[in-house]
gemmi code that builds the backbone of each chain (N, CA, C; Angstrom):
import gemmi

chains = {
    "A": [
        ("MET", (113.413, 61.570, 115.040), (112.883, 61.304, 113.762), (111.431, 61.193, 113.658)),
        ("LEU", (110.984, 61.732, 112.438), (109.477, 61.807, 112.302), (109.226, 61.361, 110.824)),
        ("GLU", (108.566, 60.250, 110.626), (108.100, 59.891, 109.490), (106.549, 60.089, 109.256)),
        ("LEU", (106.325, 60.634, 108.147), (104.847, 60.823, 107.875), (104.511, 60.777, 106.390)),
        ("TYR", (103.177, 60.954, 106.004), (102.820, 60.852, 104.624), (102.583, 62.324, 104.239)),
        ("SER", (102.531, 62.485, 102.885), (102.424, 63.902, 102.423), (101.044, 64.306, 102.405)),
        ("ASN", (100.235, 64.097, 103.346), (98.927, 64.549, 103.565), (99.123, 65.964, 104.234)),
        ("PRO", (98.401, 66.991, 103.574), (98.455, 68.171, 104.137), (97.894, 68.467, 105.568)),
        ("ARG", (97.004, 67.472, 105.846), (96.448, 67.537, 107.273), (97.472, 67.391, 108.303)),
        ("LEU", (98.513, 66.731, 108.071), (99.642, 66.345, 109.042), (100.662, 67.754, 109.325)),
        ("LEU", (100.371, 68.785, 108.513), (101.169, 69.783, 108.708), (100.920, 70.543, 110.169)),
        ("SER", (99.864, 70.461, 110.573), (99.664, 70.867, 111.927), (100.399, 69.943, 113.090)),
        ("VAL", (100.570, 68.752, 112.674), (101.346, 67.840, 113.673), (102.783, 68.299, 113.658)),
        ("VAL", (103.249, 68.434, 112.389), (104.730, 68.916, 112.243), (104.836, 70.122, 112.826)),
        ("ARG", (104.014, 71.100, 112.746), (104.063, 72.394, 113.546), (104.345, 72.388, 115.046)),
        ("GLY", (103.349, 71.447, 115.449), (103.205, 71.074, 116.768), (104.501, 70.566, 117.427)),
        ("ALA", (104.992, 69.584, 116.697), (106.307, 69.025, 117.216), (107.452, 69.935, 117.061)),
        ("VAL", (107.688, 70.556, 116.034), (108.882, 71.746, 115.809), (108.648, 72.794, 117.007)),
        ("GLU", (107.491, 73.263, 117.128), (107.270, 74.316, 118.165), (107.797, 73.852, 119.556)),
        ("ARG", (107.315, 72.671, 119.784), (107.692, 72.219, 121.211), (109.363, 72.127, 121.392)),
        ("LEU", (109.540, 71.353, 120.190), (111.285, 71.188, 120.141), (112.078, 72.335, 120.244)),
        ("THR", (111.741, 73.299, 119.462), (112.381, 74.658, 119.733), (112.252, 75.286, 121.041)),
        ("GLU", (111.063, 75.072, 121.439), (111.003, 75.780, 123.051), (112.034, 74.975, 123.969)),
        ("THR", (111.746, 73.735, 123.768), (112.633, 72.849, 124.733), (114.150, 73.079, 124.544)),
        ("LEU", (114.490, 73.544, 123.361), (116.035, 73.776, 123.210), (116.322, 75.143, 123.513)),
        ("GLY", (115.505, 75.903, 123.950), (115.733, 77.336, 124.362), (115.755, 78.365, 123.424)),
        ("PHE", (115.169, 78.224, 122.149), (115.008, 79.391, 121.220), (114.191, 80.339, 121.713)),
        ("PRO", (114.376, 81.570, 121.479), (113.463, 82.742, 121.739), (112.160, 82.386, 121.057)),
        ("ALA", (111.079, 83.011, 121.650), (109.788, 82.799, 121.125), (109.723, 83.120, 119.491)),
        ("ALA", (110.137, 84.240, 119.152), (110.149, 84.730, 117.743), (110.843, 83.674, 117.066)),
        ("GLN", (111.947, 83.127, 117.417), (112.704, 82.081, 116.627), (111.897, 80.795, 116.465)),
        ("CYS", (111.263, 80.325, 117.760), (110.471, 79.148, 117.695), (109.439, 79.430, 116.520)),
        ("ARG", (108.826, 80.540, 116.329), (107.852, 80.811, 115.431), (108.329, 80.610, 113.933)),
        ("SER", (109.458, 81.293, 113.881), (110.264, 81.391, 112.517), (110.583, 80.020, 112.074)),
        ("ILE", (111.193, 79.400, 112.955), (111.650, 77.988, 112.727), (110.483, 77.108, 112.297)),
        ("THR", (109.428, 77.179, 113.178), (108.269, 76.216, 112.811), (107.624, 76.610, 111.622)),
        ("ARG", (107.733, 77.908, 111.252), (107.167, 78.367, 109.887), (108.003, 77.825, 108.787)),
        ("ALA", (109.233, 77.965, 108.912), (110.259, 77.408, 107.916), (109.872, 75.902, 107.654)),
        ("VAL", (109.856, 75.146, 108.635), (109.597, 73.748, 108.367), (108.307, 73.420, 107.879)),
        ("ASP", (107.224, 74.131, 108.209), (105.999, 74.097, 107.705), (105.876, 74.410, 106.158)),
        ("GLU", (106.614, 75.471, 105.881), (106.781, 75.728, 104.421), (107.675, 74.769, 103.551)),
        ("ALA", (108.392, 74.303, 104.176), (109.384, 73.142, 103.538), (108.621, 71.877, 103.378)),
        ("VAL", (107.754, 71.555, 104.453), (106.950, 70.308, 104.171), (105.885, 70.556, 103.142)),
        ("SER", (105.430, 71.736, 103.180), (104.288, 72.096, 102.314), (104.663, 71.911, 100.702)),
        ("ASN", (106.136, 72.487, 100.578), (106.594, 72.423, 99.229), (106.894, 70.989, 98.750)),
        ("VAL", (107.152, 70.083, 99.695), (107.430, 68.852, 99.394), (106.027, 68.172, 98.838)),
        ("VAL", (104.971, 68.467, 99.658), (103.680, 67.900, 99.276), (103.330, 68.496, 97.934)),
        ("ARG", (103.419, 69.804, 97.621), (102.992, 70.458, 96.323), (104.107, 69.947, 95.311)),
        ("HIS", (105.126, 70.170, 95.482), (106.101, 70.181, 94.308), (106.681, 68.902, 93.986)),
        ("ALA", (107.116, 68.063, 95.316), (107.735, 66.906, 94.948), (106.858, 65.840, 94.749)),
        ("TYR", (105.619, 65.884, 95.411), (104.653, 64.871, 95.139), (103.469, 65.407, 94.424)),
        ("GLY", (103.262, 66.460, 93.976), (102.126, 66.807, 93.155), (100.719, 66.667, 93.888)),
        ("ASN", (100.920, 66.854, 95.196), (99.643, 66.975, 96.101), (99.132, 65.585, 96.460)),
        ("ARG", (99.964, 64.712, 95.954), (99.513, 63.183, 96.318), (99.620, 62.823, 97.931)),
        ("PRO", (98.587, 62.621, 98.569), (98.715, 62.533, 99.996), (99.476, 61.426, 100.772)),
        ("ASP", (99.680, 60.489, 100.000), (100.302, 59.034, 100.511), (101.791, 58.782, 100.315)),
        ("GLN", (102.432, 59.727, 100.067), (103.914, 59.577, 99.686), (104.630, 59.805, 101.012)),
        ("PRO", (105.927, 59.038, 101.048), (106.646, 59.142, 102.400), (107.586, 60.563, 102.503)),
        ("ILE", (107.453, 60.932, 103.665), (108.391, 62.143, 104.044), (108.999, 61.641, 105.389)),
        ("ALA", (110.339, 61.921, 105.595), (111.039, 61.652, 106.627), (111.745, 62.871, 107.200)),
        ("MET", (111.604, 63.249, 108.516), (112.208, 64.441, 109.237), (113.269, 63.879, 110.325)),
        ("TYR", (114.418, 64.348, 110.168), (115.425, 64.111, 111.266), (115.755, 65.144, 111.951)),
        ("PHE", (115.848, 65.107, 113.345), (116.164, 66.421, 114.114), (117.431, 65.991, 114.933)),
        ("ARG", (118.384, 66.951, 114.985), (119.456, 66.542, 115.979), (120.127, 68.019, 116.365)),
        ("ARG", (120.803, 67.945, 117.629), (121.490, 69.143, 117.943), (122.564, 69.504, 117.008)),
        ("ALA", (122.990, 70.623, 116.688), (123.786, 71.056, 115.878), (124.823, 71.840, 116.767)),
        ("GLN", (126.158, 72.037, 116.381), (127.048, 72.830, 117.039), (128.207, 73.260, 116.125)),
        ("ARG", (128.648, 74.627, 116.274), (129.693, 75.026, 115.587), (130.536, 75.984, 116.364)),
        ("GLY", (131.853, 76.035, 116.069), (132.662, 77.117, 116.732), (132.709, 78.205, 116.016)),
        ("ARG", (132.513, 79.336, 116.658), (132.773, 80.766, 116.036), (133.555, 81.704, 116.893)),
        ("GLN", (134.538, 82.307, 116.463), (135.331, 83.248, 117.051), (135.621, 82.822, 118.505)),
        ("GLY", (136.035, 81.502, 118.635), (136.440, 81.020, 119.892), (135.176, 80.703, 120.957)),
        ("GLU", (134.096, 80.827, 120.332), (132.853, 80.367, 121.130), (131.983, 79.320, 120.323)),
        ("ILE", (131.198, 78.660, 121.170), (130.369, 77.739, 120.632), (129.077, 78.095, 120.511)),
        ("GLU", (128.503, 77.804, 119.465), (127.029, 77.908, 119.182), (126.313, 76.682, 119.009)),
        ("HIS", (125.350, 76.483, 119.771), (124.516, 75.390, 119.811), (123.228, 75.619, 118.942)),
        ("GLY", (122.747, 74.508, 118.237), (121.464, 74.959, 117.413), (120.755, 73.541, 117.186)),
        ("LEU", (119.907, 73.600, 116.239), (119.029, 72.673, 115.837), (119.229, 72.466, 114.194)),
        ("GLU", (119.441, 71.075, 113.882), (119.661, 70.712, 112.583), (118.334, 69.838, 112.197)),
        ("ILE", (117.818, 70.334, 111.155), (116.593, 69.485, 110.599), (116.894, 68.955, 109.137)),
        ("LEU", (116.640, 67.588, 109.072), (116.791, 67.171, 107.576), (115.591, 66.542, 107.126)),
        ("LEU", (115.050, 67.176, 105.976), (113.783, 66.861, 105.495), (114.055, 66.070, 104.160)),
        ("CYS", (113.440, 64.755, 104.243), (113.877, 64.036, 103.033), (112.445, 63.468, 102.307)),
        ("ASP", (112.531, 63.469, 101.019), (111.482, 63.001, 100.111), (111.948, 62.079, 99.065)),
        ("ARG", (111.022, 61.448, 98.410), (111.384, 60.601, 97.309), (110.874, 60.957, 96.094)),
        ("GLY", (110.497, 62.352, 95.981), (109.992, 62.814, 94.673), (111.010, 62.966, 93.743)),
        ("PRO", (110.689, 63.683, 92.361), (111.665, 63.785, 91.479), (112.679, 64.845, 91.970)),
        ("ALA", (113.879, 64.723, 91.230), (114.999, 65.572, 91.545), (114.557, 66.829, 91.426)),
        ("VAL", (115.012, 67.831, 92.590), (114.713, 69.245, 92.659), (115.696, 70.094, 91.611)),
        ("ASP", (115.294, 70.784, 90.797), (116.085, 71.663, 90.131), (116.435, 72.938, 90.859)),
        ("VAL", (117.747, 72.783, 91.542), (118.035, 73.767, 92.469), (117.830, 75.132, 91.971)),
        ("GLY", (118.178, 75.303, 90.752), (118.164, 76.711, 89.954), (116.639, 77.262, 89.941)),
        ("LYS", (115.827, 76.452, 90.213), (114.321, 77.013, 90.194), (113.921, 77.367, 91.470)),
        ("LEU", (114.697, 77.098, 92.529), (114.287, 77.355, 93.902), (114.599, 78.925, 94.158)),
        ("GLN", (113.823, 79.723, 93.489), (113.945, 81.067, 93.744), (112.678, 81.625, 94.385)),
        ("GLY", (112.613, 82.349, 95.473), (111.490, 83.012, 95.789), (111.338, 84.164, 94.953)),
        ("ARG", (110.152, 84.760, 95.063), (109.831, 85.906, 94.114), (110.240, 87.109, 94.648)),
        ("PRO", (110.529, 88.367, 93.870), (111.006, 89.426, 94.516), (109.871, 90.041, 95.447)),
        ("LEU", (110.175, 90.480, 96.570), (109.132, 90.995, 97.527), (108.338, 92.270, 97.031)),
        ("GLU", (109.072, 92.922, 96.066), (108.423, 94.159, 95.452), (107.092, 93.782, 94.983)),
        ("GLU", (107.028, 92.561, 94.323), (105.931, 92.260, 93.599), (104.735, 91.774, 94.531)),
        ("ILE", (103.761, 92.350, 94.309), (102.470, 92.071, 95.149), (101.620, 91.155, 94.464)),
        ("ARG", (101.871, 89.914, 94.510), (101.222, 88.763, 93.898), (101.356, 87.465, 94.835)),
        ("PRO", (100.246, 86.717, 94.507), (100.359, 85.293, 95.357), (101.401, 84.485, 94.991)),
        ("GLY", (101.875, 83.655, 95.885), (103.057, 82.689, 95.692), (104.374, 83.086, 95.709)),
        ("GLY", (105.305, 82.110, 95.967), (106.667, 82.588, 95.964), (107.293, 83.077, 97.414)),
        ("LEU", (106.318, 82.973, 98.338), (106.644, 83.452, 99.656), (107.392, 82.367, 100.587)),
        ("GLY", (107.073, 81.137, 100.274), (107.435, 80.181, 101.349), (108.958, 79.928, 101.223)),
        ("LEU", (109.722, 80.131, 100.370), (111.269, 79.936, 100.319), (111.713, 81.159, 100.880)),
        ("HIS", (111.123, 82.218, 100.766), (111.635, 83.428, 101.469), (111.591, 83.254, 103.088)),
        ("PHE", (110.415, 82.698, 103.358), (110.265, 82.452, 104.885), (111.393, 81.572, 105.409)),
        ("ILE", (111.607, 80.656, 104.611), (112.676, 79.430, 105.022), (113.877, 80.092, 105.145)),
        ("ARG", (114.186, 81.018, 103.949), (115.750, 81.416, 104.254), (115.892, 82.599, 105.226)),
        ("GLN", (114.802, 83.177, 105.460), (114.741, 84.209, 106.405), (114.973, 83.653, 107.892)),
        ("ALA", (114.452, 82.482, 108.007), (114.379, 81.876, 109.446), (115.712, 81.154, 109.730)),
        ("MET", (116.339, 80.597, 108.824), (117.248, 79.622, 109.139), (118.781, 80.101, 108.848)),
        ("ASP", (119.775, 79.747, 109.444), (121.007, 79.988, 109.099), (121.620, 79.120, 107.969)),
        ("THR", (121.203, 77.998, 107.867), (121.654, 77.174, 106.666), (120.419, 76.567, 105.916)),
        ("VAL", (120.401, 76.770, 104.599), (119.459, 76.018, 103.742), (120.154, 75.395, 102.573)),
        ("GLU", (120.133, 74.068, 102.779), (120.826, 73.339, 101.712), (120.118, 72.211, 101.074)),
        ("PHE", (119.856, 72.261, 99.752), (119.104, 71.128, 98.885), (120.323, 70.421, 98.245)),
        ("THR", (120.144, 68.951, 98.710), (120.960, 67.917, 97.896), (120.160, 66.814, 97.370)),
        ("ARG", (120.719, 66.141, 96.567), (120.007, 64.906, 96.140), (120.985, 63.628, 96.409)),
        ("LYS", (120.548, 62.590, 97.129), (121.364, 61.565, 97.482), (120.528, 60.295, 96.723)),
        ("GLY", (120.908, 59.554, 95.889), (120.263, 58.543, 95.273), (118.798, 58.941, 94.777)),
        ("PRO", (117.758, 58.310, 95.346), (116.492, 58.531, 94.969), (115.793, 59.777, 95.893)),
        ("THR", (116.632, 60.206, 96.793), (116.117, 61.178, 97.871), (116.465, 62.661, 97.679)),
        ("ASN", (115.445, 63.567, 97.784), (115.796, 64.869, 97.946), (116.054, 65.186, 99.439)),
        ("ARG", (117.035, 65.891, 99.613), (117.320, 66.210, 101.142), (117.413, 67.723, 101.242)),
        ("LEU", (116.625, 68.176, 102.258), (116.677, 69.576, 102.530), (117.280, 69.629, 104.037)),
        ("ARG", (118.476, 70.427, 104.192), (118.913, 70.446, 105.440), (118.894, 71.984, 106.005)),
        ("LEU", (118.232, 72.093, 107.173), (118.023, 73.289, 107.764), (118.620, 73.452, 109.136)),
        ("VAL", (119.487, 74.510, 109.368), (120.138, 74.603, 110.689), (119.891, 76.018, 111.190)),
        ("LYS", (119.542, 76.019, 112.492), (119.417, 77.450, 113.197), (120.199, 77.326, 114.358)),
        ("TYR", (121.063, 78.239, 114.592), (121.885, 78.286, 115.827), (121.213, 79.327, 116.893)),
        ("LEU", (121.453, 78.881, 118.216), (121.210, 79.718, 119.129), (122.140, 80.770, 119.521)),
        ("ALA", (121.905, 81.735, 120.358), (122.830, 82.619, 120.687), (124.056, 81.921, 121.418)),
        ("ARG", (125.212, 82.666, 121.365), (126.385, 81.942, 121.603), (126.484, 81.864, 122.996)),
        ("ALA", (127.204, 80.442, 123.298), (127.570, 80.004, 124.769), (129.102, 80.007, 124.795)),
        ("SER", (129.597, 80.424, 125.900), (131.006, 80.345, 126.018), (131.697, 78.958, 125.788)),
        ("SER", (132.807, 78.820, 125.182), (133.463, 77.425, 124.998), (134.411, 77.181, 126.137)),
        ("ASN", (134.654, 77.915, 127.144), (135.407, 77.627, 128.308), (134.979, 76.880, 129.454)),
        ("GLY", (133.882, 76.405, 129.304), (132.964, 75.673, 130.255), (132.066, 76.433, 131.180)),
        ("ARG", (132.132, 77.740, 130.950), (131.186, 78.596, 131.885), (129.829, 78.325, 131.546)),
    ],
    "B": [
        ("MET", (90.583, 74.646, 110.794), (90.168, 75.917, 110.394), (88.712, 76.060, 110.060)),
        ("GLN", (88.077, 77.217, 110.516), (86.715, 77.371, 110.279), (86.617, 78.729, 109.859)),
        ("ILE", (85.638, 79.013, 108.839), (85.392, 80.299, 108.240), (83.741, 80.566, 108.002)),
        ("SER", (83.419, 81.649, 108.801), (82.110, 81.869, 108.614), (82.041, 83.478, 108.178)),
        ("ALA", (80.672, 83.683, 107.571), (80.480, 85.086, 107.125), (79.221, 85.663, 107.851)),
        ("ARG", (79.314, 86.978, 108.084), (78.143, 87.757, 108.563), (78.130, 89.150, 107.994)),
        ("ARG", (76.930, 89.725, 107.869), (76.808, 91.106, 107.430), (76.656, 92.129, 108.466)),
        ("HIS", (77.097, 93.326, 108.075), (76.861, 94.508, 109.028), (76.863, 95.655, 107.944)),
        ("ASP", (75.499, 96.117, 107.706), (75.278, 96.983, 106.833), (75.674, 96.719, 105.404)),
        ("SER", (76.694, 97.497, 104.762), (77.324, 97.205, 103.513), (78.657, 96.458, 103.776)),
        ("THR", (78.828, 95.920, 104.988), (80.117, 95.145, 104.997), (80.011, 93.670, 105.202)),
        ("THR", (80.749, 92.844, 104.510), (80.753, 91.436, 104.913), (82.005, 91.063, 105.853)),
        ("ILE", (81.656, 90.502, 106.872), (82.772, 90.189, 107.870), (82.997, 88.639, 107.893)),
        ("PHE", (84.221, 88.374, 107.616), (84.692, 86.858, 107.840), (85.351, 86.524, 109.058)),
        ("ASP", (84.664, 85.824, 109.626), (85.480, 85.353, 110.998), (86.171, 83.919, 110.784)),
        ("VAL", (87.384, 83.930, 110.902), (88.223, 82.859, 110.752), (88.880, 82.453, 112.067)),
        ("SER", (88.966, 81.134, 112.277), (89.482, 80.568, 113.332), (90.486, 79.293, 113.230)),
        ("GLY", (91.245, 79.161, 113.931), (92.222, 78.095, 113.705), (93.446, 78.415, 113.007)),
        ("ASP", (94.284, 77.462, 112.612), (95.533, 77.656, 111.588), (95.128, 77.737, 110.004)),
        ("ILE", (95.732, 78.707, 109.470), (95.371, 78.769, 108.019), (96.824, 78.221, 107.557)),
        ("ASP", (96.692, 77.022, 106.800), (97.826, 76.396, 106.075), (97.398, 75.766, 104.810)),
        ("PHE", (98.557, 75.166, 104.246), (98.223, 74.526, 102.792), (97.128, 73.640, 102.841)),
        ("ALA", (96.635, 73.082, 103.983), (95.525, 72.031, 103.950), (94.309, 72.789, 103.816)),
        ("ASN", (94.206, 74.073, 104.009), (92.773, 74.600, 103.927), (92.652, 76.088, 103.532)),
        ("SER", (94.041, 76.773, 103.103), (93.911, 77.991, 102.380), (93.070, 78.232, 101.182)),
        ("ARG", (92.801, 77.124, 100.649), (91.886, 77.208, 99.297), (90.446, 77.551, 99.783)),
        ("GLU", (90.094, 77.034, 101.033), (88.525, 77.331, 101.427), (88.690, 78.701, 101.907)),
        ("VAL", (89.567, 79.393, 102.392), (89.568, 80.887, 102.612), (89.495, 81.609, 101.316)),
        ("ARG", (90.306, 81.304, 100.427), (90.401, 81.944, 99.152), (89.086, 81.971, 98.401)),
        ("GLN", (88.486, 80.713, 98.386), (87.229, 80.465, 97.697), (85.985, 81.309, 98.425)),
        ("SER", (86.234, 81.344, 99.632), (85.062, 81.990, 100.436), (85.150, 83.570, 100.011)),
        ("VAL", (86.407, 83.984, 100.384), (86.613, 85.405, 100.166), (86.290, 85.913, 98.838)),
        ("LEU", (86.807, 85.268, 97.830), (86.822, 85.684, 96.373), (85.407, 85.591, 95.910)),
        ("ARG", (84.646, 84.667, 96.334), (83.239, 84.447, 95.973), (82.489, 85.717, 96.411)),
        ("GLU", (82.841, 86.224, 97.644), (82.165, 87.295, 98.204), (82.363, 88.603, 97.431)),
        ("VAL", (83.567, 88.759, 97.298), (84.333, 90.000, 96.589), (83.684, 90.006, 95.142)),
        ("CYS", (83.880, 88.959, 94.454), (83.532, 88.890, 93.017), (81.997, 88.985, 92.826)),
        ("GLU", (81.213, 88.537, 93.825), (79.712, 88.708, 93.454), (79.223, 90.151, 93.805)),
        ("GLY", (80.216, 90.852, 94.407), (79.893, 92.163, 94.606), (78.859, 92.422, 95.597)),
        ("ARG", (78.636, 91.601, 96.583), (77.466, 91.855, 97.531), (77.533, 92.993, 98.500)),
        ("THR", (78.804, 93.191, 98.704), (78.938, 94.485, 99.618), (80.372, 95.241, 99.143)),
        ("SER", (80.408, 96.444, 99.559), (81.448, 97.274, 99.292), (82.615, 97.217, 100.163)),
        ("ARG", (82.465, 96.397, 101.301), (83.587, 96.261, 102.122), (83.814, 94.840, 102.600)),
        ("VAL", (84.796, 94.161, 102.593), (84.991, 92.989, 103.021), (86.119, 92.966, 104.227)),
        ("VAL", (85.646, 92.457, 105.377), (86.562, 92.546, 106.443), (86.845, 91.048, 106.846)),
        ("VAL", (88.289, 90.853, 107.025), (88.708, 89.359, 107.438), (89.050, 89.525, 108.928)),
        ("ASN", (88.393, 88.843, 109.740), (88.791, 88.944, 111.052), (89.629, 87.616, 111.449)),
        ("LEU", (90.924, 88.044, 111.823), (91.903, 87.046, 111.953), (92.328, 86.919, 113.417)),
        ("SER", (91.413, 87.421, 114.500), (91.647, 87.517, 115.680), (91.788, 86.073, 116.373)),
        ("GLN", (91.242, 85.286, 115.654), (91.237, 83.669, 116.336), (92.247, 82.911, 115.430)),
        ("VAL", (93.125, 83.396, 114.594), (93.962, 82.769, 113.844), (95.423, 82.861, 114.435)),
        ("ARG", (95.797, 81.709, 114.662), (97.152, 81.741, 115.443), (98.461, 81.540, 114.421)),
        ("TYR", (98.054, 80.975, 113.349), (99.058, 80.746, 112.408), (98.473, 80.909, 111.032)),
        ("ILE", (99.377, 81.433, 110.177), (99.077, 81.639, 108.601), (100.204, 81.264, 107.873)),
        ("ASP", (100.105, 80.695, 106.834), (101.378, 80.182, 106.177), (101.428, 80.964, 104.905)),
        ("SER", (102.345, 80.749, 103.876), (102.458, 81.620, 102.685), (101.167, 81.329, 101.799)),
        ("SER", (100.727, 80.069, 101.897), (99.431, 79.810, 101.134), (98.311, 80.720, 101.545)),
        ("GLY", (98.168, 80.983, 103.030), (97.230, 81.832, 103.522), (97.444, 83.307, 103.050)),
        ("VAL", (98.601, 83.685, 103.183), (99.008, 85.105, 102.580), (98.541, 85.292, 101.228)),
        ("ALA", (98.802, 84.226, 100.525), (98.538, 84.220, 99.133), (97.012, 84.439, 98.702)),
        ("SER", (96.274, 83.724, 99.650), (94.860, 83.806, 99.434), (94.276, 85.295, 100.016)),
        ("LEU", (94.833, 85.828, 100.927), (94.445, 87.375, 101.191), (94.908, 88.227, 100.106)),
        ("ILE", (96.147, 87.967, 99.578), (96.422, 88.843, 98.323), (95.581, 88.726, 97.222)),
        ("GLU", (95.069, 87.523, 96.925), (94.107, 87.334, 96.060), (92.859, 88.209, 96.155)),
        ("GLY", (92.425, 88.086, 97.543), (91.162, 88.826, 97.947), (91.412, 90.340, 97.868)),
        ("LEU", (92.602, 90.837, 98.181), (92.864, 92.176, 98.067), (93.063, 92.761, 96.573)),
        ("LYS", (93.446, 91.924, 95.710), (93.593, 92.177, 94.371), (92.140, 92.257, 93.661)),
        ("ALA", (91.453, 91.148, 93.972), (89.913, 91.241, 93.329), (89.153, 92.422, 93.900)),
        ("SER", (89.391, 92.861, 95.193), (88.587, 93.990, 95.707), (89.106, 95.181, 95.150)),
        ("ARG", (90.482, 95.415, 94.912), (90.901, 96.654, 94.087), (90.267, 96.741, 92.729)),
        ("ASP", (90.235, 95.614, 91.999), (89.882, 95.517, 90.702), (88.265, 95.910, 90.583)),
        ("LEU", (87.570, 95.473, 91.756), (86.035, 95.835, 91.654), (85.742, 97.157, 92.459)),
        ("GLY", (86.697, 97.870, 92.952), (86.528, 98.991, 93.605), (85.889, 98.880, 95.032)),
        ("SER", (86.043, 97.792, 95.675), (85.752, 97.577, 97.081), (86.824, 97.503, 97.958)),
        ("ARG", (86.657, 97.595, 99.230), (87.667, 97.613, 100.228), (87.963, 96.310, 100.853)),
        ("PHE", (89.080, 96.060, 101.224), (89.508, 94.564, 101.644), (90.331, 94.783, 103.032)),
        ("ILE", (89.778, 94.394, 104.113), (90.346, 94.930, 105.431), (90.796, 93.768, 106.316)),
        ("LEU", (91.693, 93.735, 106.915), (92.179, 92.622, 107.825), (92.235, 93.211, 109.293)),
        ("ILE", (91.609, 92.503, 110.230), (91.582, 92.972, 111.591), (92.136, 91.808, 112.655)),
        ("GLY", (92.407, 92.213, 113.760), (92.852, 91.222, 114.730), (94.006, 90.405, 114.499)),
        ("LEU", (95.166, 90.882, 113.821), (96.164, 90.201, 113.490), (96.951, 89.639, 114.780)),
        ("SER", (97.287, 88.306, 114.871), (98.054, 87.893, 115.909), (99.526, 88.198, 115.612)),
        ("THR", (100.416, 87.936, 116.615), (101.888, 88.292, 116.448), (102.241, 87.432, 115.197)),
        ("SER", (101.870, 86.193, 115.170), (102.597, 85.329, 114.059), (101.947, 85.758, 112.607)),
        ("ALA", (100.704, 86.352, 112.674), (100.109, 86.788, 111.327), (100.837, 88.259, 110.909)),
        ("ARG", (101.101, 88.988, 111.866), (101.833, 90.370, 111.636), (103.196, 89.943, 111.228)),
        ("GLU", (103.791, 89.081, 111.868), (105.195, 88.781, 111.452), (105.134, 88.372, 109.944)),
        ("VAL", (104.410, 87.615, 109.680), (104.296, 86.875, 108.218), (104.101, 87.952, 107.054)),
        ("LEU", (103.238, 88.994, 107.459), (102.985, 90.006, 106.595), (104.076, 90.974, 106.551)),
        ("GLN", (104.774, 91.361, 107.621), (105.954, 92.096, 107.626), (106.948, 91.266, 106.964)),
        ("LEU", (107.401, 90.157, 107.097), (108.365, 89.335, 106.403), (108.107, 89.476, 104.799)),
        ("SER", (106.887, 89.520, 104.449), (106.509, 89.567, 103.150), (106.426, 90.996, 102.463)),
        ("ARG", (106.760, 91.908, 103.436), (106.681, 93.364, 103.099), (105.229, 93.698, 102.605)),
        ("LEU", (104.177, 92.973, 103.246), (102.691, 93.317, 102.793), (102.056, 94.064, 103.885)),
        ("ILE", (102.671, 94.301, 104.930), (101.954, 94.948, 106.159), (101.423, 96.404, 105.741)),
        ("LYS", (102.088, 96.971, 104.932), (101.606, 98.278, 104.459), (100.677, 98.137, 103.351)),
        ("VAL", (100.644, 97.081, 102.780), (99.793, 96.949, 101.634), (98.445, 96.695, 101.736)),
        ("PHE", (98.175, 95.965, 102.907), (96.814, 95.810, 103.448), (96.258, 96.884, 104.303)),
        ("GLU", (94.978, 97.133, 104.331), (94.241, 97.939, 105.191), (94.129, 97.214, 106.557)),
        ("ILE", (94.698, 97.650, 107.652), (94.572, 96.803, 108.891), (94.134, 97.505, 109.925)),
        ("TYR", (93.287, 97.051, 110.816), (92.791, 97.644, 112.021), (92.859, 96.466, 113.216)),
        ("ASP", (92.932, 97.121, 114.368), (93.002, 96.207, 115.469), (91.727, 95.375, 115.765)),
        ("ASN", (90.529, 96.130, 115.459), (89.373, 95.298, 115.805), (88.297, 95.944, 114.866)),
        ("GLU", (87.180, 95.143, 115.046), (86.016, 95.307, 114.070), (85.478, 96.656, 114.285)),
        ("GLU", (85.415, 97.275, 115.325), (84.841, 98.664, 115.719), (85.597, 99.725, 114.883)),
        ("GLN", (87.047, 99.602, 114.941), (87.837, 100.455, 114.141), (87.528, 100.325, 112.626)),
        ("ALA", (87.510, 98.991, 112.208), (87.169, 98.670, 110.742), (85.953, 99.315, 110.281)),
        ("LEU", (84.800, 99.178, 110.985), (83.539, 99.549, 110.636), (83.484, 101.246, 110.737)),
        ("ALA", (84.187, 101.719, 111.536), (84.174, 103.236, 111.647), (85.170, 103.934, 110.685)),
        ("SER", (86.034, 103.174, 110.100), (86.817, 103.753, 108.925), (86.289, 104.023, 107.657)),
    ],
}
model = gemmi.Model(1)
for chain_id, residues in chains.items():
    chain = gemmi.Chain(chain_id)
    for i, (resn, *xyz) in enumerate(residues, 1):
        res = gemmi.Residue()
        res.name, res.seqid = resn, gemmi.SeqId(i, " ")
        for name, pos in zip(("N", "CA", "C"), xyz):
            atom = gemmi.Atom()
            atom.name, atom.element = name, gemmi.Element(name[0])
            atom.pos, atom.b_iso = gemmi.Position(*pos), 0.0
            res.add_atom(atom)
        chain.add_residue(res)
    model.add_chain(chain)
structure = gemmi.Structure()
structure.add_model(model)
structure.setup_entities()
């Protein structure tokens, strides 16, 4: 678990932690970068949109190993839960901009969705929860 | 993140180092736009060779620099893209929108 405040200066700390974690879990280098980028963008969105750039609001991040069976094989991965106490997110507005448009903004969500296998927004009580999951390449389920 | 500017004939070269993220991309944007909009030079080069990471707000700053340059008839060039920076521009389908060179010599000769 990682608890931090919504200070943008802490983004580098988050990136460092996620980068090391993904490396340790065995993700290929390109996926380490893309997962790190996704988490960085997600936390930036919390700072900007949930907390209106206030730097002293709480953010909690939970990391755990994920696992799923697929076609008789087991895929291991990483699940990240990002929690904030900002106003409820209007999921309908969580749209990245069309990439054909050359203009600033709207790219962060695209980076998140591109990087992760699962991207889920939910609201539980006073908490916005963003669940991100990325699976590694498959391993055999018969113990090999 | 640090950003500094230097001149080479009619070119302004910005040397950027460190990570460009939401905490500091505004500084990049302001520096680049100031240079472009004041029309001091006909070509602006952003040297990203010491930038290991750039997020969507950093990309947005570069897009703003590019658009302002186009509006004013000047050139806006990126050099020295790291793997991560190149990935981000590819993901956002901007890799062919920007004028990109490997290094400063190539950019100045262009």
